N, C-alpha and C positions, 0 to 999 in steps of 0.2 A: 344682511343680518344686523339688527339694531344693536347699538352700543350703549350700555347703561353705565352711568357713573355712580359709584357707591361713595358718597362724600363722607368726610370725617364727621359732620354733624349727624348724618344718618347712621353712621357707624356707632355712635354713642347711644342711639335710641334703642338698640337691641337688634333682634333678628327678624322682625316682621317684614321689613322691606326686602331683604335678600330672599325670603321665602317666595315673595311674589315674583322677583326677577328670575330666579332659577326655576320656578314652577314646580318646587318639590314640597313634600310633606315633612314636617319636623319628626324626628325619631325620638321616642321616649328614652331618656337616659338619666343618669344621676350626676350629670356634670354640674357646672357652676350654678348653684341654687341662689336665688336672691337673698341678700342679707339686709337686715334692718340697719338703717343709718343711725339709729338711736343706740346709746350705750345700754347694753342689756343688763338686767338684773340676773344674777346667777341662778340657774336651776340645775337640778341634779340630772345626770345621765341615767339610763336604765339601771335598776338596782343591781348592786354588786352581789356576787355569790354569797348566800347566807352562810354565816359562820358563827360558832359560839364564842363567847368571851372566854379567854384563857387567862387565868391568873398568872402573874409573873412568877417564874420558878417552877411552873407545872412540868415543863419539858427539861429533862437533863441533857446537857451537852453531850453528844454521843462519842466524842473522841477525847481522851484524857480529861474527863470531867474534873473540875476544880483546879485545873492547871491552865496557865496562859497558853493560848493557841491562836491560830491565824487562819484567815479565809483566803482562798484563791479565787473565789467567785461569789457574787451576791445574788439575791433573788431579783428577778426581773432584768438582769444584765442582758444587753443586746447581743444576741448570737445570730449566726446565719440561719434565717428562716424560723427562729423561735426565740421567745423570751426564756432566759434561764429560769428553771422552775424551782430552785431551792438554793441552798448554800453548798459551796465546794469547800470542804474543810481540809486543811493541809495535814499530812500524816508524816512529817519529818522526812519527806522524800523517799519513803520506803513503804513496803507492804507489810501486812500481818499485824497491824496494831489492833488491839481489842476494840470492837464496836459495841457500845452499850445501848440497851433499849432505853428510849427517852422517857417512857412512862409505862405504868402497868397496862397490860392489854393482851392481845393474842396475835400470833402470826397468822395473817389472813391470806397471804399470797407470797409466792416466791417464783423466781424465774432465773434460768441460766441461758446465756446467749453470748455469742462473740461480738454482738453489735449493741448499739444503744446503751442502756444502763448496765450491760454485761450481767454479772451475777447480782441480783437485786432482791431485797427482802422488804415486805410490807407488814407493819404492826398496827392493828386497829385498837384504839383506846376507848375507855368507857364514855368519854365526851363526844364520841362520833367521829373524831379526827383520826387520820392514819398518818404515821410517819413512814418515810421511804428511805432505804439505805442502799445506795447504788455503787457499782464498780467494785464490789466485794471480791476478795480472793477466795474465801471459804466461808461456809456456813458452820455454825456450831450447834451441838445439842441434838435432841431426838429428831428435829425437823431435817437435819442434814442426812440422818440415816434414812428417813422416809424418802427424801429426794433421790438418794442413790438407789434405793430399792425400785422406785418407779422408773428411773432411767434404764435400769437393766430390764425391767418389764417391757418398756417401750423400745428398747434398744436404740436410744438416742441420748446425746448429751444435752442438746437444746430442748428445754422442757419448761413449761409454766404450770404451776399447781395452785389450787385454791383450797383453803381449809375452813372448817367450821370453828366457832368460838371456843369450843371445849377441847379441841384437838391439841393445840400447842400454846398454852398460856405462858406469858413471860412477866417478869417483875421489873420494875424500874431499876436500871443499873445493871441488869443481867447481861453478860456477854453473849451476844447472839450471832456474831460473825467476826471475821478478821478483814481488815481493810485491804484494798487491792488496787488494781489498775486495769480492770477488765472492760470489755465493751468498747465504746467510743472514747474512753478516757485517753487524754494525751500525757498523763503522768500520774503517779500514785496520789490518791486523795479519796475522801469519802464524799459522795454526793448525797445530801440529806434534804429531805422535803417534809413539809406538812401539807396534807390534803384534806378536803372535806369529803363527805360521803358521795358527793357528785363529782369528785375528782378535780375540783378547783385547787390549783396550787397556791398556797398561802406563804407569805413572808414570815419565817420563824422569828425575825427580829422585831416584829411589830408589837410584841407583848412585853417590851422592856429590855430586849437584848439579853446578852449573856456576859457574866463577868469574865469568862474565858477570852472573849473578844473585846478589845478596847478600840474605840474610835473617837479621836478628838480632832480629826482632819476634815475640814470642809471640802465640798466638791470643787473641782477645777473646771473652768469654762475654757474651751478651746476656740469656739467660734459661735456666732449667731447669724441668722439670716432673716431677710424679709422677702417674701415671694408675692408677685402679682398673681391673683387668682381669677380676676374677671377681665373681660375683653377691654374694658376701659382703664384697667389698673396699670400703674407704673410705679417703679421704685428707682429713685435717682434718674428719672426720665426714661427708663427702659421697661420693657416687658420681660419678665423672667425672674430670676433669683439674684439678689445681691447678698454676698457673704462678707461678713466683717469679722476681723480677728483682733480682739482687744488686747491691750498690753496686760500682763499679769500684775496683780496687786503688789505693792511694795512689800507688804508683810502678809504671811499666811493668816487667813481669817481676819484680815485687816480692812474690812469695808467693801470688799467685792470689786466689781468691774464697773467702769463708766466709759461710755462712748461719747466723747466730747462733741463731735460734729453732729449737727441736726441732719436727720435722714429725710429727704424729700420723698413723698409718696402721694398716691392718688388711687381712689377706687378700693375694691375689696382686696385686702392683703392678708397673708398668713405669716406667722412668726415661726422660726425654727432655731434649734440650738444643738451644739455638740459639746459634750463634756464627759467627765468621769469622776469617780470618787475613789478614795483610798482609805484603808484602815491603818491603825497605828503600826509602825515598824515593818511595813511591807510596801513593795514598790509596784505590785501588779495593779492594773487599773480595773475598777469595778463600776457597776452601774449606778446611776443617780435615781434614788427612790421616788422623789417627789419634785414636781415643778409647778410653780404658781406664776400666773401673770396678772399684774394689776395695771389698769389703764386709767390714768388720772386719779389714782388712789383707790379705784373701785375694782373688786374682783372681776376678772374677765375669763380666766381659764385656769384649770388645775387638773393634773393627773397624778395619781398615786399608784405605784406598781406593787400592790400588796396582795392582790388576788387575781389570778389568771385562770380562766376555764381551760381544762386540759382534755384533749389535745387541740380542739378547734380554735380556742382563743390564743394559744401560743403562736400559731402561724399568722395571726393578725399583726405581728410585728412588722410584716411587710407592708402594712398600711399605716402603722404608727410611725415608721421611718420613711424617709424619702428614698425608696428602693432604687429608683432610677439614678438619683444622684450618687448613691453609694456604688452602683454598678459602673457608672461612667466616670465619676470624679474621685471615688475612693474615700469620700468624706461621709461619715455616718451622722446624718442630721435627724433629730427627732422633731416631728411636727408638733407645734404648740397650738394645734387646732384639730378638730375631728374631721378627717377627710371622708368623702363619700365611700361607702362600703365598709367602714370601720364600725363594728357594733360592740366593741369592748366596753365594759362597764367601769373602767378606771377613771373616767373623766367627769368633771363638774364644769359646766359651761353655761352660757346664756343661749338664747335662741339662735344666735349666729354660729354656734358650735366652735367658738374661739376665733373665728375669722373676724377681722376688724375692717369696718368701712371707714376709709379716710376721706374726709371732705375738704375741699379747697378752703384755705384760710383758717383751718382749725389746727390746734397743736395738741399732740397726744404724748403725755409723759408716761413712759412704759417702764415697769420694773418687773424683771424676771427673777424669781427666787428658786435656787437649786438647793435641795436639802437631802440628807441621808437619813437612815433609820435611827441614828443616834441624835438627831436634832441639829447637827452642824449645818450652818446656812451660808450660802454664797449668793449675794445679789448682783444683778446686772441692771444698770440704768441707762436708758437712752431716750431720745425724743424723736418722734415722727412729726413732720410738718406737712400739712395738706397743701399741695401745689397743683393748681389747675393744669390739666393735660393740654398741651399745644404742640403743633408740629415744630420740630427743630431739625437742623441739618449741620453736620460737620463733615469735612472732606478729608480724604487721604490721597496723596499723590501716588501712593503705591498701587492704587486700583487703576488698572489700564484697560481692562476688558470686562465685558458683562459676564455674569455668572448667576446661577439660580440654584437654591437649595430650599428644602422645607423640612419641617418636623411637626409633631403634634404635642400640645400641652393640654391634657384633659380633653375638652371638646373643641379646642381651638387649633386651627391650622396656622402655623407660624412660618411664613415664607420670608426668606432673606435673599435680596438681589444685590450683587455687586454692581454699582452704577457709577461709571466714570464721568457721566454728564455733569456739567458745571451749573446747570439750571438751579434756581432757588429752591425748587421742589423736586424731589426724586420722581423718576418715571413711574407709570402705572403698571399694575399687574392685572392680567386678565385670567379669569377662571372660566372654563368651558364645561358645559353639561349638555350633551346632545347638540341641538341647534341653538342653545341659549348660551349667553355669556354674561359675565359680571365683571366690571372693571373696578379695581380697588386702588385708592391712593395709598401711599405709604403712611403709616402711623408716625414714623420718625425715621431719620437717616443718621446713622452713627458711623463716622469714618468711611463715608461713601457706600455704606451698606444699608439699603432700604429694608425696612421691616414692615410686613403686612400681616394683619390679623383678620381671621375669618372664622365665624362660628359654624362648625360642621353640622350642628343640629338643623341648619337650613338646607342641608343636603350635601352629599359628597360630589365634588367635581370630577370630571374625567381627566382633565389636564390643567396645567398652569402655563402661562406664557408671559415672558418678559423680553421685550425687544424681539430678537430673532431666536431666542431660546424657548423651547417648549419641553416641558417635563410631564410624563404621565403620572397621575396620582395613583400610587400603588396600593392604597388601602382598599381591599376588595369588598368589605362588607362591614356593617355596624352590627356587633354582637351585643345584645343587651345582657345585663347581669340579672341574677335573681330568678332565672327561668331556664328550662331546658331549651336548647337551641342547636341546630345542626348547620354546618357549613361544609361545602364540598367543591372540589375542582376535579379535573380529569385525573389528577395525580394523588389526591389525598382527600380525607374527610376528617372533620373535627366534630366531636360530640361534647357539647357544654352542658353541665348539670346546673342546678339552681345555685350551687355554691362554688362553681369553678372560678368565677371572676369576682374581683372586688368591685369593679365598676365597668361601665361601658367600654367595649374594646373595638377599635377600628383595626380589623385583622389584616395582616400582610403575610402572604405565603409565596413560595416559589419552589420550582423543581428544575434541576439541571444535572444531567449525567449521573444519576444515582444518588444525588444529594438533595434531601428535602429540607427547606428552611421554613420553620413554623414560627412566625412572628419574631419578636425581639427578646433576647434574654433579659433585657433591662426592665421588662414588664413582668410583675409577679403573678403567679396563679395562687388562688386560695386553696381549693381542693383540686383533685386530679382532673385532667382533660383526656378524653378518649381520642387517641390518635390512630387513624387508619391510613396506611400507606398502600398505594396501588402501583406496583412496579410495572415497567414497560413489558417485561417478559417474566414468565413464571420462574420461581426459584427452582434450581436444579435439585436441591436437597432441602425441602421446606422444613423437615423435622429439625434440622440443625441451623436453620437460618432464622435470625431474629432481628429486632430493631435495636440499634445502638445509638446513643447520643455521642456526638463527636465535637471536638473543639478545633479551632484554627491551628493549634499547636500539635495536633495529631492525637490528642487524648481520646479514648474510647471507653464508654461505660455501657454495660449490658442493661437493656430495658425489657426485652422479652417480646411477648406478643402471641396471639392466637391467629392462625391462618383460617381464612374462610374455606368452606367445603370445596369450592372449585379452585382454590389456590391463587385467586386473583388479587387478594388483599390480606393484610395482616393488621391486627388491632391490638394496642396496648395502652394502659394508662400512663400519662407522663405528668411529672410534677413541676417542670419548668419548660418554658419556651426555649427554642434553640435549633440546632441542626441535627439531622438524623440520617442514618444510612442503614441498609440491610447488609449484614455480614454473615458469613457462614463459618461456623466453627466445626472443624473436623478432627482437631487434634485433642486427644484425651488429656486429662490432668497428669501431673507428675508428682512423685514423692521420692524422698531420699532419706534413708535412716541415718541420722547424724549422731545419735547417742543411744546406748543401751547399757544397762547395769542394774544394780540393786535398787536404784531409785526409779527405774522404769525405762520407757522408750520415748524417743522424740523423733518425729519425722518433719522434714522440711517439705512443704507442699506448694504447688503452683499450677496455674493454668494460663495459657497464652491469650485467651480472649474472653470467654463468657464468664469464667469464674467457677470456683468450687461450689457444688450444690450439696453433696453428701459424701460421707466416708464411713467405712465400717471395717473393724479389725476383728478377725477370728483367730484364736489360738487353740490348736488341737480341736478345731471345729466348734469352739464355743465363743460367744460374743464377749469382747473385752472393750470396756468403755474408754474412749479417748476424748480429750478436751481440745477445742479449737480456739486459737487466737489469731484473728485475721491480721492484727497489727504487725506480727512478726512471721506470719505465714507458717505456723507450726501446729501440729497436732501431737498430743502427748498424753501419756498415762499419768494418773495421780498416785502418789506414794501411799495415801491412806485408803486406797480402794481394796477392800478385802472380799468383795462379792465376786469379782471377776476371776477368771482362771489365772494361774501363774503365767508369767511372761517367759515361758520356756517351751521349746519345741517348735514344730512346723506352724507357720502363721500365714494368713492371707489378708492383705489390705486391698479393699476395693474403694476406688474413688470415682465419682461421677460429677461431671460439670453441668452447667445450666443448659447446655445444648444436648445433653444425653450421652455424651461420649464417656466411656468407662475405661478405667485403667485397673488391671488386676496385677498385684505384685505378690509373688510368693517368696517367702524367706524363712529362715530358721532362727529363732530367738534363743 
């Protein structure tokens, strides 16, 4: 078998040579694209969602208008799997504050639910914009009566209604609801949004702010980073991410941050930052509205989080952020470059999309400006110095035996070998593909750890060998983004849609003793993935057996699924990668009457596995509406309900869980 040497000089030339050596065809993907070495002139990203000009003062502040108030959350704040779509307005830590219509218009939509925005109201205005009022406790006026009537007609509490312009007109300042803590709210507040007719979420503070909310506090920087993005790139001599934590300024708003030491780099790099903003007199941390990057005094990158398409654009946060770093390191870094698969329109960049090509011998003076909606600015200044890449080695006496591990960074295989050898250059790594092999020299050796880089677009190896250690390459297939694609093994199948992935995926799956592992949770999905599990033996009770996601600590969450006609497989959409099991739920839900009296009835409900799916109370044979709050696992009647029968006499409560198990409780009220 011939032995090929992949030298460092050839390594820097690109992927042409390894394509020949491994005899493979390159796979189309959106990985490291070539960047211009020239300083780009800024050009705009795709046009932002169209929105009308709104004069300052057009919108009335919906909670305690004219009085000082405070925000618990800002527009564009970084939340798990979504950008925060509006303002979270504090309500004095309580519910039932009057909620005022922000402008003339009509109630176009309303919804009641135990999840998401909970009780939510939509008011459409003459300028085409819609304001959204979420987590409400109660609705007010004729629309509340219409909702209650329709709930009894449909015999359900969870209901969404749409209205015509002439049905429920409202005037600016009119009380349309009372604030609450419903749905996914973690405490009493009003979630307030402004949306376009196309449902893009807009920042209400962009038209001059509100006198009720004061902000004289500039953003705070927690950390910044420089990441190597190309196979020849290095930061401080290494491939990967270097994180820097600057000292806080001596005085607030006193000149910002400076990193005094020059940062050595080479090749194509991307910048990252972590920070937060605060409003006056509050300590909760909010998002940073705008970030600009200047390189040698010239505009290089900018993002402004003032308009996010809903809902598809909101999930793009998982590409705007370094999702993997947050999942593995806990630090929430915003990329100051537009990564592959990110099609948000919040960016202004040059042709390099904010990536910076650092050339040896060149110096790059970088300024990062963080600002909020009220114009408060915090700068960060540092210097990148281009240093030519060359092999270097440092040793550690603690490394006594050989070891080998590997990971992936975009399209690159990054292999690390513990190498106790004292030679001037670390040992080679060999990649095998069928009867071909490719030998790699280390790119550098840090504390007796050899690091090897290989571009997987040249083809996936079968295995890696260092000394006497051989490891199988466990990424089973390359899944392209932007198209429908199927992948299957004896134990599972995956169905990818055109928007399932942000970027190319090198998929990894396994199955062992009833546990399916579907890739890595640190990799985000954009839209849902069709997961099909193929159990070794048919389910004994398929009707009550479903897919559940499981965690290492024993957590279980119902996913669901539909069984094939022959019972050999079950398919369900999943939103995240992870581990999955088939579990059978045969135990019905439970309910316990914990309160009854003039104010109504309250039941504590629960289910041991799949979760509550539906509930129904009949009193003297007539339907009586109950409200469900999943946060405290209660269902209860509302005091102002005059349409339902009196809560006196024989009653029947029926509960059904997601698996179809039913519990019937007979009682006398």
